[in-house]
mmCIF file as gemmi writes it, N, C-alpha and C atoms, coordinates in Angstrom:
data_model
loop_
_atom_site.group_PDB
_atom_site.id
_atom_site.type_symbol
_atom_site.label_atom_id
_atom_site.label_alt_id
_atom_site.label_comp_id
_atom_site.label_asym_id
_atom_site.label_entity_id
_atom_site.label_seq_id
_atom_site.pdbx_PDB_ins_code
_atom_site.Cartn_x
_atom_site.Cartn_y
_atom_site.Cartn_z
_atom_site.occupancy
_atom_site.B_iso_or_equiv
_atom_site.pdbx_formal_charge
_atom_site.auth_seq_id
_atom_site.auth_asym_id
_atom_site.pdbx_PDB_model_num
ATOM 1 N N . MET Axp A 1 ? -2.137 -0.797 -19.001 1 0 ? 1 A 1
ATOM 2 C CA . MET Axp A 1 ? -2.019 -0.604 -17.563 1 0 ? 1 A 1
ATOM 3 C C . MET Axp A 1 ? -3.214 -1.262 -16.863 1 0 ? 1 A 1
ATOM 4 N N . ALA Axp A 2 ? -2.975 -1.849 -15.727 1 0 ? 2 A 1
ATOM 5 C CA . ALA Axp A 2 ? -4.017 -2.56 -15.001 1 0 ? 2 A 1
ATOM 6 C C . ALA Axp A 2 ? -5.039 -1.591 -14.414 1 0 ? 2 A 1
ATOM 7 N N . VAL Axp A 3 ? -6.279 -2.041 -14.381 1 0 ? 3 A 1
ATOM 8 C CA . VAL Axp A 3 ? -7.36 -1.247 -13.821 1 0 ? 3 A 1
ATOM 9 C C . VAL Axp A 3 ? -7.289 -1.356 -12.306 1 0 ? 3 A 1
ATOM 10 N N . LYS Axp A 4 ? -7.396 -0.219 -11.637 1 0 ? 4 A 1
ATOM 11 C CA . LYS Axp A 4 ? -7.292 -0.19 -10.177 1 0 ? 4 A 1
ATOM 12 C C . LYS Axp A 4 ? -8.664 0.012 -9.55 1 0 ? 4 A 1
ATOM 13 N N . LEU Axp A 5 ? -8.716 -0.185 -8.239 1 0 ? 5 A 1
ATOM 14 C CA . LEU Axp A 5 ? -9.944 0.018 -7.479 1 0 ? 5 A 1
ATOM 15 C C . LEU Axp A 5 ? -10.446 1.448 -7.626 1 0 ? 5 A 1
ATOM 16 N N . THR Axp A 6 ? -9.526 2.397 -7.686 1 0 ? 6 A 1
ATOM 17 C CA . THR Axp A 6 ? -9.922 3.806 -7.813 1 0 ? 6 A 1
ATOM 18 C C . THR Axp A 6 ? -10.561 4.084 -9.175 1 0 ? 6 A 1
ATOM 19 N N . ASP Axp A 7 ? -10.173 3.333 -10.197 1 0 ? 7 A 1
ATOM 20 C CA . ASP Axp A 7 ? -10.798 3.487 -11.512 1 0 ? 7 A 1
ATOM 21 C C . ASP Axp A 7 ? -12.261 3.038 -11.46 1 0 ? 7 A 1
ATOM 22 N N . VAL Axp A 8 ? -12.499 1.931 -10.771 1 0 ? 8 A 1
ATOM 23 C CA . VAL Axp A 8 ? -13.869 1.426 -10.61 1 0 ? 8 A 1
ATOM 24 C C . VAL Axp A 8 ? -14.68 2.427 -9.79 1 0 ? 8 A 1
ATOM 25 N N . GLU Axp A 9 ? -14.056 2.975 -8.755 1 0 ? 9 A 1
ATOM 26 C CA . GLU Axp A 9 ? -14.715 3.969 -7.9 1 0 ? 9 A 1
ATOM 27 C C . GLU Axp A 9 ? -15.204 5.158 -8.728 1 0 ? 9 A 1
ATOM 28 N N . GLN Axp A 10 ? -14.328 5.702 -9.55 1 0 ? 10 A 1
ATOM 29 C CA . GLN Axp A 10 ? -14.674 6.867 -10.356 1 0 ? 10 A 1
ATOM 30 C C . GLN Axp A 10 ? -15.758 6.533 -11.377 1 0 ? 10 A 1
ATOM 31 N N . LYS Axp A 11 ? -15.671 5.373 -12.003 1 0 ? 11 A 1
ATOM 32 C CA . LYS Axp A 11 ? -16.647 4.974 -13.021 1 0 ? 11 A 1
ATOM 33 C C . LYS Axp A 11 ? -18.033 4.762 -12.409 1 0 ? 11 A 1
ATOM 34 N N . ALA Axp A 12 ? -18.073 4.158 -11.213 1 0 ? 12 A 1
ATOM 35 C CA . ALA Axp A 12 ? -19.349 3.864 -10.563 1 0 ? 12 A 1
ATOM 36 C C . ALA Axp A 12 ? -19.905 5.066 -9.798 1 0 ? 12 A 1
ATOM 37 N N . GLY Axp A 13 ? -19.047 6.04 -9.49 1 0 ? 13 A 1
ATOM 38 C CA . GLY Axp A 13 ? -19.5 7.21 -8.741 1 0 ? 13 A 1
ATOM 39 C C . GLY Axp A 13 ? -19.726 6.935 -7.271 1 0 ? 13 A 1
ATOM 40 N N . VAL Axp A 14 ? -18.931 6.028 -6.717 1 0 ? 14 A 1
ATOM 41 C CA . VAL Axp A 14 ? -19.02 5.687 -5.292 1 0 ? 14 A 1
ATOM 42 C C . VAL Axp A 14 ? -17.627 5.778 -4.68 1 0 ? 14 A 1
ATOM 43 N N . SER Axp A 15 ? -17.522 5.52 -3.378 1 0 ? 15 A 1
ATOM 44 C CA . SER Axp A 15 ? -16.216 5.582 -2.717 1 0 ? 15 A 1
ATOM 45 C C . SER Axp A 15 ? -15.454 4.265 -2.887 1 0 ? 15 A 1
ATOM 46 N N . VAL Axp A 16 ? -14.159 4.315 -2.614 1 0 ? 16 A 1
ATOM 47 C CA . VAL Axp A 16 ? -13.322 3.104 -2.663 1 0 ? 16 A 1
ATOM 48 C C . VAL Axp A 16 ? -13.821 2.099 -1.635 1 0 ? 16 A 1
ATOM 49 N N . THR Axp A 17 ? -14.241 2.584 -0.483 1 0 ? 17 A 1
ATOM 50 C CA . THR Axp A 17 ? -14.755 1.706 0.567 1 0 ? 17 A 1
ATOM 51 C C . THR Axp A 17 ? -15.969 0.939 0.071 1 0 ? 17 A 1
ATOM 52 N N . THR Axp A 18 ? -16.861 1.615 -0.632 1 0 ? 18 A 1
ATOM 53 C CA . THR Axp A 18 ? -18.057 0.966 -1.162 1 0 ? 18 A 1
ATOM 54 C C . THR Axp A 18 ? -17.689 -0.107 -2.18 1 0 ? 18 A 1
ATOM 55 N N . VAL Axp A 19 ? -16.736 0.186 -3.053 1 0 ? 19 A 1
ATOM 56 C CA . VAL Axp A 19 ? -16.292 -0.808 -4.032 1 0 ? 19 A 1
ATOM 57 C C . VAL Axp A 19 ? -15.713 -2.022 -3.306 1 0 ? 19 A 1
ATOM 58 N N . SER Axp A 20 ? -14.911 -1.787 -2.295 1 0 ? 20 A 1
ATOM 59 C CA . SER Axp A 20 ? -14.321 -2.876 -1.52 1 0 ? 20 A 1
ATOM 60 C C . SER Axp A 20 ? -15.404 -3.71 -0.828 1 0 ? 20 A 1
ATOM 61 N N . LEU Axp A 21 ? -16.414 -3.054 -0.274 1 0 ? 21 A 1
ATOM 62 C CA . LEU Axp A 21 ? -17.503 -3.779 0.378 1 0 ? 21 A 1
ATOM 63 C C . LEU Axp A 21 ? -18.271 -4.644 -0.611 1 0 ? 21 A 1
ATOM 64 N N . VAL Axp A 22 ? -18.475 -4.137 -1.813 1 0 ? 22 A 1
ATOM 65 C CA . VAL Axp A 22 ? -19.182 -4.907 -2.838 1 0 ? 22 A 1
ATOM 66 C C . VAL Axp A 22 ? -18.35 -6.124 -3.246 1 0 ? 22 A 1
ATOM 67 N N . ILE Axp A 23 ? -17.064 -5.919 -3.482 1 0 ? 23 A 1
ATOM 68 C CA . ILE Axp A 23 ? -16.193 -7.019 -3.915 1 0 ? 23 A 1
ATOM 69 C C . ILE Axp A 23 ? -16.111 -8.108 -2.851 1 0 ? 23 A 1
ATOM 70 N N . ASN Axp A 24 ? -16.003 -7.713 -1.592 1 0 ? 24 A 1
ATOM 71 C CA . ASN Axp A 24 ? -15.848 -8.671 -0.5 1 0 ? 24 A 1
ATOM 72 C C . ASN Axp A 24 ? -17.178 -9.124 0.093 1 0 ? 24 A 1
ATOM 73 N N . ASN Axp A 25 ? -18.295 -8.58 -0.421 1 0 ? 25 A 1
ATOM 74 C CA . ASN Axp A 25 ? -19.637 -8.931 0.051 1 0 ? 25 A 1
ATOM 75 C C . ASN Axp A 25 ? -19.795 -8.734 1.559 1 0 ? 25 A 1
ATOM 76 N N . HIS Axp A 26 ? -19.384 -7.552 2.033 1 0 ? 26 A 1
ATOM 77 C CA . HIS Axp A 26 ? -19.503 -7.198 3.452 1 0 ? 26 A 1
ATOM 78 C C . HIS Axp A 26 ? -20.486 -6.053 3.609 1 0 ? 26 A 1
ATOM 79 N N . GLY Axp A 27 ? -21.134 -6.016 4.754 1 0 ? 27 A 1
ATOM 80 C CA . GLY Axp A 27 ? -22.013 -4.895 5.061 1 0 ? 27 A 1
ATOM 81 C C . GLY Axp A 27 ? -23.261 -4.877 4.202 1 0 ? 27 A 1
ATOM 82 N N . TYR Axp A 28 ? -24.145 -3.933 4.504 1 0 ? 28 A 1
ATOM 83 C CA . TYR Axp A 28 ? -25.381 -3.801 3.742 1 0 ? 28 A 1
ATOM 84 C C . TYR Axp A 28 ? -25.212 -2.716 2.694 1 0 ? 28 A 1
ATOM 85 N N . LEU Axp A 29 ? -25.48 -3.063 1.466 1 0 ? 29 A 1
ATOM 86 C CA . LEU Axp A 29 ? -25.47 -2.108 0.368 1 0 ? 29 A 1
ATOM 87 C C . LEU Axp A 29 ? -26.708 -2.358 -0.471 1 0 ? 29 A 1
ATOM 88 N N . SER Axp A 30 ? -27.267 -1.3 -1.011 1 0 ? 30 A 1
ATOM 89 C CA . SER Axp A 30 ? -28.463 -1.45 -1.837 1 0 ? 30 A 1
ATOM 90 C C . SER Axp A 30 ? -28.128 -2.184 -3.126 1 0 ? 30 A 1
ATOM 91 N N . ASP Axp A 31 ? -29.148 -2.79 -3.706 1 0 ? 31 A 1
ATOM 92 C CA . ASP Axp A 31 ? -28.955 -3.503 -4.973 1 0 ? 31 A 1
ATOM 93 C C . ASP Axp A 31 ? -28.545 -2.531 -6.079 1 0 ? 31 A 1
ATOM 94 N N . LYS Axp A 32 ? -29.03 -1.305 -6.009 1 0 ? 32 A 1
ATOM 95 C CA . LYS Axp A 32 ? -28.689 -0.295 -7.003 1 0 ? 32 A 1
ATOM 96 C C . LYS Axp A 32 ? -27.181 0.003 -6.962 1 0 ? 32 A 1
ATOM 97 N N . THR Axp A 33 ? -26.636 0.145 -5.754 1 0 ? 33 A 1
ATOM 98 C CA . THR Axp A 33 ? -25.209 0.418 -5.596 1 0 ? 33 A 1
ATOM 99 C C . THR Axp A 33 ? -24.376 -0.763 -6.07 1 0 ? 33 A 1
ATOM 100 N N . LYS Axp A 34 ? -24.778 -1.967 -5.69 1 0 ? 34 A 1
ATOM 101 C CA . LYS Axp A 34 ? -24.053 -3.165 -6.126 1 0 ? 34 A 1
ATOM 102 C C . LYS Axp A 34 ? -24.057 -3.27 -7.645 1 0 ? 34 A 1
ATOM 103 N N . HIS Axp A 35 ? -25.209 -2.99 -8.243 1 0 ? 35 A 1
ATOM 104 C CA . HIS Axp A 35 ? -25.318 -3.067 -9.697 1 0 ? 35 A 1
ATOM 105 C C . HIS Axp A 35 ? -24.39 -2.056 -10.371 1 0 ? 35 A 1
ATOM 106 N N . LYS Axp A 36 ? -24.333 -0.824 -9.832 1 0 ? 36 A 1
ATOM 107 C CA . LYS Axp A 36 ? -23.448 0.196 -10.397 1 0 ? 36 A 1
ATOM 108 C C . LYS Axp A 36 ? -21.989 -0.239 -10.334 1 0 ? 36 A 1
ATOM 109 N N . VAL Axp A 37 ? -21.581 -0.799 -9.211 1 0 ? 37 A 1
ATOM 110 C CA . VAL Axp A 37 ? -20.188 -1.221 -9.036 1 0 ? 37 A 1
ATOM 111 C C . VAL Axp A 37 ? -19.866 -2.404 -9.954 1 0 ? 37 A 1
ATOM 112 N N . PHE Axp A 38 ? -20.756 -3.396 -9.996 1 0 ? 38 A 1
ATOM 113 C CA . PHE Axp A 38 ? -20.51 -4.553 -10.862 1 0 ? 38 A 1
ATOM 114 C C . PHE Axp A 38 ? -20.497 -4.155 -12.337 1 0 ? 38 A 1
ATOM 115 N N . ALA Axp A 39 ? -21.346 -3.218 -12.716 1 0 ? 39 A 1
ATOM 116 C CA . ALA Axp A 39 ? -21.367 -2.741 -14.105 1 0 ? 39 A 1
ATOM 117 C C . ALA Axp A 39 ? -20.056 -2.039 -14.446 1 0 ? 39 A 1
ATOM 118 N N . ALA Axp A 40 ? -19.552 -1.218 -13.516 1 0 ? 40 A 1
ATOM 119 C CA . ALA Axp A 40 ? -18.275 -0.527 -13.732 1 0 ? 40 A 1
ATOM 120 C C . ALA Axp A 40 ? -17.127 -1.533 -13.813 1 0 ? 40 A 1
ATOM 121 N N . MET Axp A 41 ? -17.153 -2.561 -12.955 1 0 ? 41 A 1
ATOM 122 C CA . MET Axp A 41 ? -16.109 -3.589 -12.977 1 0 ? 41 A 1
ATOM 123 C C . MET Axp A 41 ? -16.114 -4.337 -14.305 1 0 ? 41 A 1
ATOM 124 N N . LYS Axp A 42 ? -17.304 -4.643 -14.796 1 0 ? 42 A 1
ATOM 125 C CA . LYS Axp A 42 ? -17.406 -5.375 -16.058 1 0 ? 42 A 1
ATOM 126 C C . LYS Axp A 42 ? -16.953 -4.5 -17.223 1 0 ? 42 A 1
ATOM 127 N N . GLU Axp A 43 ? -17.377 -3.236 -17.225 1 0 ? 43 A 1
ATOM 128 C CA . GLU Axp A 43 ? -17.015 -2.34 -18.315 1 0 ? 43 A 1
ATOM 129 C C . GLU Axp A 43 ? -15.517 -2.093 -18.387 1 0 ? 43 A 1
ATOM 130 N N . LEU Axp A 44 ? -14.876 -1.976 -17.212 1 0 ? 44 A 1
ATOM 131 C CA . LEU Axp A 44 ? -13.434 -1.726 -17.162 1 0 ? 44 A 1
ATOM 132 C C . LEU Axp A 44 ? -12.618 -3.018 -17.2 1 0 ? 44 A 1
ATOM 133 N N . ASN Axp A 45 ? -13.308 -4.175 -17.151 1 0 ? 45 A 1
ATOM 134 C CA . ASN Axp A 45 ? -12.647 -5.481 -17.094 1 0 ? 45 A 1
ATOM 135 C C . ASN Axp A 45 ? -11.716 -5.561 -15.881 1 0 ? 45 A 1
ATOM 136 N N . TYR Axp A 46 ? -12.243 -5.175 -14.719 1 0 ? 46 A 1
ATOM 137 C CA . TYR Axp A 46 ? -11.472 -5.17 -13.477 1 0 ? 46 A 1
ATOM 138 C C . TYR Axp A 46 ? -11.313 -6.585 -12.949 1 0 ? 46 A 1
ATOM 139 N N . GLN Axp A 47 ? -10.084 -6.962 -12.626 1 0 ? 47 A 1
ATOM 140 C CA . GLN Axp A 47 ? -9.773 -8.241 -12.01 1 0 ? 47 A 1
ATOM 141 C C . GLN Axp A 47 ? -9.012 -7.965 -10.72 1 0 ? 47 A 1
ATOM 142 N N . PRO Axp A 48 ? -9.53 -8.399 -9.561 1 0 ? 48 A 1
ATOM 143 C CA . PRO Axp A 48 ? -8.786 -8.192 -8.317 1 0 ? 48 A 1
ATOM 144 C C . PRO Axp A 48 ? -7.407 -8.835 -8.381 1 0 ? 48 A 1
ATOM 145 N N . ASN Axp A 49 ? -6.415 -8.154 -7.838 1 0 ? 49 A 1
ATOM 146 C CA . ASN Axp A 49 ? -5.045 -8.648 -7.834 1 0 ? 49 A 1
ATOM 147 C C . ASN Axp A 49 ? -4.899 -9.646 -6.689 1 0 ? 49 A 1
ATOM 148 N N . SER Axp A 50 ? -4.76 -10.924 -7.016 1 0 ? 50 A 1
ATOM 149 C CA . SER Axp A 50 ? -4.703 -11.963 -5.988 1 0 ? 50 A 1
ATOM 150 C C . SER Axp A 50 ? -3.461 -11.835 -5.115 1 0 ? 50 A 1
ATOM 151 N N . LEU Axp A 51 ? -2.345 -11.378 -5.674 1 0 ? 51 A 1
ATOM 152 C CA . LEU Axp A 51 ? -1.136 -11.198 -4.878 1 0 ? 51 A 1
ATOM 153 C C . LEU Axp A 51 ? -1.34 -10.085 -3.851 1 0 ? 51 A 1
ATOM 154 N N . ALA Axp A 52 ? -1.923 -8.984 -4.27 1 0 ? 52 A 1
ATOM 155 C CA . ALA Axp A 52 ? -2.182 -7.877 -3.341 1 0 ? 52 A 1
ATOM 156 C C . ALA Axp A 52 ? -3.164 -8.298 -2.259 1 0 ? 52 A 1
ATOM 157 N N . ARG Axp A 53 ? -4.164 -9.075 -2.63 1 0 ? 53 A 1
ATOM 158 C CA . ARG Axp A 53 ? -5.144 -9.53 -1.644 1 0 ? 53 A 1
ATOM 159 C C . ARG Axp A 53 ? -4.505 -10.475 -0.634 1 0 ? 53 A 1
ATOM 160 N N . SER Axp A 54 ? -3.598 -11.323 -1.081 1 0 ? 54 A 1
ATOM 161 C CA . SER Axp A 54 ? -2.961 -12.271 -0.166 1 0 ? 54 A 1
ATOM 162 C C . SER Axp A 54 ? -1.977 -11.563 0.758 1 0 ? 54 A 1
ATOM 163 N N . LEU Axp A 55 ? -1.372 -10.466 0.313 1 0 ? 55 A 1
ATOM 164 C CA . LEU Axp A 55 ? -0.463 -9.725 1.178 1 0 ? 55 A 1
ATOM 165 C C . LEU Axp A 55 ? -1.214 -9.068 2.325 1 0 ? 55 A 1
ATOM 166 N N . GLN Axp A 56 ? -2.438 -8.64 2.066 1 0 ? 56 A 1
ATOM 167 C CA . GLN Axp A 56 ? -3.233 -7.995 3.105 1 0 ? 56 A 1
ATOM 168 C C . GLN Axp A 56 ? -3.738 -9.021 4.115 1 0 ? 56 A 1
ATOM 169 N N . GLY Axp A 57 ? -4.041 -10.206 3.662 1 0 ? 57 A 1
ATOM 170 C CA . GLY Axp A 57 ? -4.52 -11.27 4.538 1 0 ? 57 A 1
ATOM 171 C C . GLY Axp A 57 ? -3.364 -12.036 5.146 1 0 ? 57 A 1
ATOM 172 N N . LYS Axp A 58 ? -3.677 -13.154 5.751 1 0 ? 58 A 1
ATOM 173 C CA . LYS Axp A 58 ? -2.641 -13.958 6.386 1 0 ? 58 A 1
ATOM 174 C C . LYS Axp A 58 ? -2.25 -15.165 5.547 1 0 ? 58 A 1
ATOM 175 N N . LYS Axp A 59 ? -2.91 -15.363 4.411 1 0 ? 59 A 1
ATOM 176 C CA . LYS Axp A 59 ? -2.617 -16.512 3.57 1 0 ? 59 A 1
ATOM 177 C C . LYS Axp A 59 ? -2.037 -16.037 2.251 1 0 ? 59 A 1
ATOM 178 N N . MET Axp A 60 ? -0.99 -16.697 1.813 1 0 ? 60 A 1
ATOM 179 C CA . MET Axp A 60 ? -0.426 -16.438 0.498 1 0 ? 60 A 1
ATOM 180 C C . MET Axp A 60 ? -0.505 -17.725 -0.295 1 0 ? 60 A 1
ATOM 181 N N . LYS Axp A 61 ? -0.907 -17.615 -1.531 1 0 ? 61 A 1
ATOM 182 C CA . LYS Axp A 61 ? -1.033 -18.795 -2.372 1 0 ? 61 A 1
ATOM 183 C C . LYS Axp A 61 ? 0.146 -18.861 -3.336 1 0 ? 61 A 1
ATOM 184 N N . LEU Axp A 62 ? 1.342 -18.836 -2.776 1 0 ? 62 A 1
ATOM 185 C CA . LEU Axp A 62 ? 2.565 -18.907 -3.563 1 0 ? 62 A 1
ATOM 186 C C . LEU Axp A 62 ? 3.4 -20.084 -3.085 1 0 ? 62 A 1
ATOM 187 N N . ILE Axp A 63 ? 4.147 -20.641 -3.987 1 0 ? 63 A 1
ATOM 188 C CA . ILE Axp A 63 ? 5.057 -21.739 -3.655 1 0 ? 63 A 1
ATOM 189 C C . ILE Axp A 63 ? 6.462 -21.321 -4.072 1 0 ? 63 A 1
ATOM 190 N N . GLY Axp A 64 ? 7.415 -21.448 -3.176 1 0 ? 64 A 1
ATOM 191 C CA . GLY Axp A 64 ? 8.801 -21.149 -3.494 1 0 ? 64 A 1
ATOM 192 C C . GLY Axp A 64 ? 9.548 -22.424 -3.848 1 0 ? 64 A 1
ATOM 193 N N . LEU Axp A 65 ? 10.418 -22.34 -4.824 1 0 ? 65 A 1
ATOM 194 C CA . LEU Axp A 65 ? 11.203 -23.495 -5.249 1 0 ? 65 A 1
ATOM 195 C C . LEU Axp A 65 ? 12.687 -23.162 -5.189 1 0 ? 65 A 1
ATOM 196 N N . ILE Axp A 66 ? 13.468 -24.127 -4.753 1 0 ? 66 A 1
ATOM 197 C CA . ILE Axp A 66 ? 14.92 -23.969 -4.711 1 0 ? 66 A 1
ATOM 198 C C . ILE Axp A 66 ? 15.531 -25.063 -5.574 1 0 ? 66 A 1
ATOM 199 N N . PHE Axp A 67 ? 16.312 -24.651 -6.564 1 0 ? 67 A 1
ATOM 200 C CA . PHE Axp A 67 ? 16.974 -25.594 -7.461 1 0 ? 67 A 1
ATOM 201 C C . PHE Axp A 67 ? 18.449 -25.684 -7.11 1 0 ? 67 A 1
ATOM 202 N N . PRO Axp A 68 ? 19.009 -26.895 -7.135 1 0 ? 68 A 1
ATOM 203 C CA . PRO Axp A 68 ? 20.432 -27.028 -6.852 1 0 ? 68 A 1
ATOM 204 C C . PRO Axp A 68 ? 21.287 -26.395 -7.956 1 0 ? 68 A 1
ATOM 205 N N . GLU Axp A 69 ? 20.812 -26.47 -9.179 1 0 ? 69 A 1
ATOM 206 C CA . GLU Axp A 69 ? 21.499 -25.812 -10.292 1 0 ? 69 A 1
ATOM 207 C C . GLU Axp A 69 ? 20.495 -25.628 -11.429 1 0 ? 69 A 1
ATOM 208 N N . ILE Axp A 70 ? 20.641 -24.544 -12.168 1 0 ? 70 A 1
ATOM 209 C CA . ILE Axp A 70 ? 19.664 -24.247 -13.21 1 0 ? 70 A 1
ATOM 210 C C . ILE Axp A 70 ? 19.94 -24.974 -14.524 1 0 ? 70 A 1
ATOM 211 N N . THR Axp A 71 ? 21.08 -25.614 -14.623 1 0 ? 71 A 1
ATOM 212 C CA . THR Axp A 71 ? 21.424 -26.322 -15.859 1 0 ? 71 A 1
ATOM 213 C C . THR Axp A 71 ? 20.897 -27.748 -15.877 1 0 ? 71 A 1
ATOM 214 N N . ASN Axp A 72 ? 20.257 -28.188 -14.796 1 0 ? 72 A 1
ATOM 215 C CA . ASN Axp A 72 ? 19.702 -29.531 -14.73 1 0 ? 72 A 1
ATOM 216 C C . ASN Axp A 72 ? 18.593 -29.665 -15.783 1 0 ? 72 A 1
ATOM 217 N N . LEU Axp A 73 ? 18.688 -30.63 -16.676 1 0 ? 73 A 1
ATOM 218 C CA . LEU Axp A 73 ? 17.73 -30.791 -17.768 1 0 ? 73 A 1
ATOM 219 C C . LEU Axp A 73 ? 16.414 -31.427 -17.341 1 0 ? 73 A 1
ATOM 220 N N . PHE Axp A 74 ? 16.365 -32.038 -16.185 1 0 ? 74 A 1
ATOM 221 C CA . PHE Axp A 74 ? 15.165 -32.727 -15.731 1 0 ? 74 A 1
ATOM 222 C C . PHE Axp A 74 ? 14.17 -31.775 -15.069 1 0 ? 74 A 1
ATOM 223 N N . LEU Axp A 75 ? 14.643 -30.824 -14.254 1 0 ? 75 A 1
ATOM 224 C CA . LEU Axp A 75 ? 13.744 -29.991 -13.459 1 0 ? 75 A 1
ATOM 225 C C . LEU Axp A 75 ? 12.981 -28.91 -14.22 1 0 ? 75 A 1
ATOM 226 N N . PRO Axp A 76 ? 13.582 -28.149 -15.122 1 0 ? 76 A 1
ATOM 227 C CA . PRO Axp A 76 ? 12.837 -27.072 -15.782 1 0 ? 76 A 1
ATOM 228 C C . PRO Axp A 76 ? 11.541 -27.485 -16.481 1 0 ? 76 A 1
ATOM 229 N N . PRO Axp A 77 ? 11.49 -28.616 -17.194 1 0 ? 77 A 1
ATOM 230 C CA . PRO Axp A 77 ? 10.2 -28.989 -17.807 1 0 ? 77 A 1
ATOM 231 C C . PRO Axp A 77 ? 9.122 -29.296 -16.777 1 0 ? 77 A 1
ATOM 232 N N . ILE Axp A 78 ? 9.519 -29.755 -15.597 1 0 ? 78 A 1
ATOM 233 C CA . ILE Axp A 78 ? 8.544 -30.077 -14.555 1 0 ? 78 A 1
ATOM 234 C C . ILE Axp A 78 ? 7.925 -28.798 -14.011 1 0 ? 78 A 1
ATOM 235 N N . VAL Axp A 79 ? 8.739 -27.787 -13.779 1 0 ? 79 A 1
ATOM 236 C CA . VAL Axp A 79 ? 8.272 -26.524 -13.22 1 0 ? 79 A 1
ATOM 237 C C . VAL Axp A 79 ? 8.305 -25.482 -14.342 1 0 ? 79 A 1
ATOM 238 N N . LYS Axp A 80 ? 7.278 -25.474 -15.123 1 0 ? 80 A 1
ATOM 239 C CA . LYS Axp A 80 ? 7.212 -24.543 -16.245 1 0 ? 80 A 1
ATOM 240 C C . LYS Axp A 80 ? 6.581 -23.233 -15.76 1 0 ? 80 A 1
ATOM 241 N N . LEU Axp A 81 ? 7.283 -22.139 -15.982 1 0 ? 81 A 1
ATOM 242 C CA . LEU Axp A 81 ? 6.76 -20.837 -15.592 1 0 ? 81 A 1
ATOM 243 C C . LEU Axp A 81 ? 5.842 -20.324 -16.677 1 0 ? 81 A 1
ATOM 244 N N . THR Axp A 82 ? 4.657 -19.879 -16.273 1 0 ? 82 A 1
ATOM 245 C CA . THR Axp A 82 ? 3.706 -19.346 -17.248 1 0 ? 82 A 1
ATOM 246 C C . THR Axp A 82 ? 3.414 -17.901 -16.978 1 0 ? 82 A 1
């Protein structure tokens, strides 16, 4: 299961808002607090969800593709899903 912001919050002993401020580098936070949050993120192997972040903002880094037919042998190798 993916590690959530609340997991980092509990591990670091700070609020979700503080974790968010550290990740986004906003506001003034002490070096001690930043270190606690970064240590918790590293220990839990936390990776921000880029899709969730793009939904909150105004930019999405997704590309939609429309195929005329899925049996075309030329297109699938070009657009390989990973």
